[in-house]
Every structure is written in structure tokens, then in C-alpha cells.
C-alpha positions in Angstrom: -0.1 -0.1 -0.1 1.3 3.3 -1.0 2.0 6.0 1.7 -0.2 8.7 2.5 0.9 12.0 1.0 2.7 14.7 3.2 3.1 18.0 3.2 6.5 19.2 4.1 7.4 22.2 5.6 11.3 23.3 5.8 11.7 26.0 8.2 13.7 27.6 11.2 13.9 30.6 12.8 17.1 32.2 11.6 17.8 32.8 8.2 20.9 31.3 6.0 21.1 28.5 7.7 20.4 25.5 5.1 16.7 25.7 4.9 16.8 25.6 0.8 19.4 22.3 0.4 17.7 20.7 3.1 14.2 21.1 1.0 16.2 20.4 -2.3 17.4 17.0 -0.4 13.9 16.3 0.4 12.6 16.8 -2.8 15.2 14.7 -4.6 14.4 11.9 -1.8 10.7 11.8 -2.6 11.5 11.4 -6.3 14.0 8.6 -5.8 11.2 6.9 -3.6 8.7 7.1 -6.6 6.8 10.3 -5.2 5.5 13.2 -7.2 6.1 16.2 -4.8 4.8 19.7 -5.4 6.6 22.6 -4.4 6.0 25.9 -2.9 8.8 28.4 -2.5 7.6 31.1 0.0 10.9 33.1 -0.7 9.3 35.7 -3.3 11.0 37.2 -5.4 14.2 35.6 -5.1 12.9 31.8 -6.0 15.4 29.7 -4.2 14.1 26.5 -4.7 12.2 27.2 -7.9 15.5 27.8 -9.4 16.3 24.0 -9.0 12.8 22.6 -10.1 11.1 25.1 -11.9 8.8 22.4 -13.2 7.2 21.4 -9.9 7.6 24.5 -8.1 5.1 27.6 -7.3 6.5 30.7 -6.2 4.3 32.5 -3.7 4.1 36.0 -2.3 2.8 34.5 1.1 3.0 38.3 2.6 -0.5 38.6 0.6 -3.5 37.0 1.3 -4.3 35.5 -2.3 -0.4 34.1 -1.9 -1.9 32.5 1.4 -5.5 31.0 -0.1 -3.1 29.6 -2.9 -1.2 27.6 -0.8 -3.7 26.4 1.4 -6.6 26.1 -1.0 -4.5 24.2 -3.2 -2.8 21.5 -0.4 -6.5 21.1 0.9 -8.0 20.8 -2.5 -5.6 18.6 -4.0 -4.4 16.1 -1.3 -3.4 13.4 -3.0 0.5 14.1 -3.6 3.2 15.1 -1.5 4.3 19.0 -1.2 7.4 20.7 0.1 7.3 24.2 1.4 10.3 26.0 1.5 9.5 28.8 4.1 11.9 31.7 4.9 12.2 32.8 8.4 10.8 36.0 8.3 7.6 34.8 7.1 7.6 31.7 10.0 5.1 33.3 12.3 2.9 34.7 9.9 2.8 31.0 8.5 2.2 29.8 12.1 -0.4 32.2 12.0 -2.3 31.3 9.1 -2.2 27.7 9.3 -3.4 27.7 12.7 -6.4 30.1 12.0 -7.1 27.9 8.7 -7.3 24.6 11.2 -4.5 22.9 8.5 -3.9 20.4 10.7 -7.6 19.5 11.9 -8.2 19.6 7.8 -5.1 17.8 6.7 -6.4 14.7 9.0 -9.9 15.0 7.6 -8.3 14.8 4.0 -5.9 11.9 4.8 -2.7 13.2 4.4 0.4 14.3 7.2 2.0 17.0 8.5 5.6 16.8 8.6 7.4 20.0 10.0 11.3 20.0 9.2 12.9 22.6 11.5 16.3 23.7 11.4 17.6 24.5 15.0 19.7 27.0 15.0 23.0 27.8 17.4 21.3 30.3 19.3 19.3 29.0 22.7 16.0 31.0 21.3 15.9 29.0 18.2 15.2 25.9 20.8 12.5 27.5 21.8 11.0 28.9 18.9 11.3 25.4 17.8 8.9 23.8 20.9 6.0 26.8 19.9 6.1 25.9 16.4 5.4 22.4 16.9 2.8 23.4 19.3 1.0 25.5 16.7 1.3 23.6 13.7 0.8 20.2 15.6 2.2 18.5 13.0 1.9 14.6 12.3 6.1 14.5 13.1 8.3 17.1 13.9 12.1 16.6 12.8 14.8 18.8 14.5 17.7 19.3 12.4 21.1 20.1 13.0 23.5 21.8 10.9 26.8 21.5 11.4 28.2 24.1 9.2 26.2 27.0 11.6 25.9 25.0 14.4 22.8 23.6 16.4 21.4 24.5 20.2 19.6 21.3 19.8 20.8 18.7 22.5 21.8 15.2 22.3 19.6 12.5 22.9 16.3 14.2 21.3 13.9 11.2 20.7 12.2 10.3 17.2 14.1 11.5 14.0 16.6 13.6 14.2 18.3 15.3 10.9 22.3 15.9 10.6 23.3 18.5 7.7 27.5 17.7 7.5 29.6 20.2 7.2 30.1 21.3 3.8 33.1 23.1 2.6 33.0 26.7 0.4 34.0 25.0 -2.3 31.5 21.4 -2.4 29.2 24.7 -1.4 29.7 26.1 -4.8 29.2 23.2 -6.5 25.9 22.2 -5.1 24.6 26.1 -5.5 25.0 25.8 -9.0 21.3 25.7 -10.6 22.5 23.5 -13.3 23.8 20.9 -10.4 21.2 18.0 -9.3 21.7 16.5 -6.1 19.7 13.3 -7.4 21.5 12.3 -10.6 24.7 12.5 -8.0 23.1 10.5 -5.8 22.3 8.3 -9.0 25.9 8.4 -9.7 26.3 11.1 -12.1 29.6 12.3 -10.1 31.3 14.1 -13.3 30.2 17.5 -11.8 32.2 16.9 -8.2 35.9 17.7 -8.2 37.0 14.2 -7.3 38.7 15.5 -3.6 34.9 16.0 -3.1 32.8 13.8 -3.9 33.4 12.0 -0.6 32.4 14.8 1.1 29.4 15.2 -0.6 28.7 11.4 -0.1 29.0 11.5 3.3 26.3 14.6 3.7 23.4 13.2 1.6 24.2 10.0 3.1 23.3 11.2 6.6 20.3 13.1 5.4 18.7 10.6 3.3 19.2 7.5 6.2 17.4 10.3 8.4 14.7 10.9 6.0 14.0 7.2 5.6 12.8 7.1 8.7 10.1 9.4 8.6 7.8 6.8 7.2 8.2 4.6 10.0 7.4 7.2 12.7 4.6 8.8 11.1 3.1 5.2 10.8 4.2 4.5 14.5 2.3 7.8 15.2 -0.7 6.9 13.5 -0.8 3.6 15.7 -0.4 5.4 18.8 -3.5 7.6 17.8 -6.1 4.9 16.7 -4.9 2.5 19.9 -7.5 2.8 22.5 
């Protein structure tokens, strides 16, 4: 039986800590798993995520009521596929308020799809506190804290459930993967020519850590569903 569709919200309270890169890996992971995600890039007008997936990404100005309606109405009326939302830090509070106001969590369950929040915990302690607040407001089926070792993280050790770790990559490798013509999915499928030989192991380690963690999403979601249906 195929997994129920999921809305993945990639977010943080701080900017420039790897959200779009994480969203890219997630989209490519879902594609490699045979799924068909559609993306919302809320970094208007910069188009951070759409640059890498132009054919499956809508660039939305979420500061406008019509932009908010486009995101929520699309997910709630076309709930038969996965969605990935690349949410800039500056819009985090507004998105949470709008989602709560529309009853997104309850409507998702009524329409048989799941919510997953991937939150990058930045190095400042307040980022951890904001993570708790985001989980309480969005009420996702699964909340996945993320550590980016390049920027540092206030996330303590031993957090239960799936945790993602973005391993440190150096500036040269970051320039390679940031090229809009570069495909992480193609690299994972063995097309390595676009990466300098000395950098390939670093990128493999980076992707392996994230993909291994992402493979834990489905068991965790299934376990959560069993808990919710148990008497």
C-alpha cells in the first residue's frame, strides 16, 4: 500500500542556515522514492527553491492574502500528492498564524494526508524555544529537528524520534551544489562528473546522513498513526 501523502514544511527561525538546501535534498529523496512532490517556494521574489525545480514549484508571495489562499487551498483541495514548502525565516510566524487560523492540522487529518515539519535548530538558544512553539502551533504528525553542523545548533543530544544532521561542507563544495544546473538527485544516482574528485566523498557523506534520516520518516509516521488509533 502506498504511503499517504504528506506536506513537508521546511523552516527555521533564522535565515541562511541551509533550509533551501535541505528542501532540495528532500524533494530529490521523494523523487527517488517514486513519489511526485509539488513545491511551494515562499522566498518571493528570490525564487530560491524554484530555481532547482522550475517545473514542479510555485513561487508564492505569502505576504499577500491571495498567496496564502493559493498555498492552503491547493493543498486542501488537491491532497493526493506530497507537498514541500520552503518557508523563509521572516515568514515563519505569519505562516504558523495562518495555518492555525485555517485549522490546517485538523483539515489535513480529515483529508487523509499528514503534516511534517523539518525545523533547523540554529545555534542560538532561542531557536530551540521557537522550535517548541512551532510544534505546538502547527501540530504536525511528525516534527523533525535538524542540526546543521556548518552553522552550529542548540539542539541537545538524545532527542527522541527522527533527527536530521546536515554535515559540514566547505565553501568549494557549497559553490558546486549551489549551481542551478547541478542535480543532487543525479549525483545520488551515480553521475559524479560535476563534482571535483576530492569533494565527492564529502558530498556522499552529507547526502547519506540526510537520506538515512529521511528514511526514518515513514516508520515514525506509521507509529504515530498507530498511537492515535489505539484505544
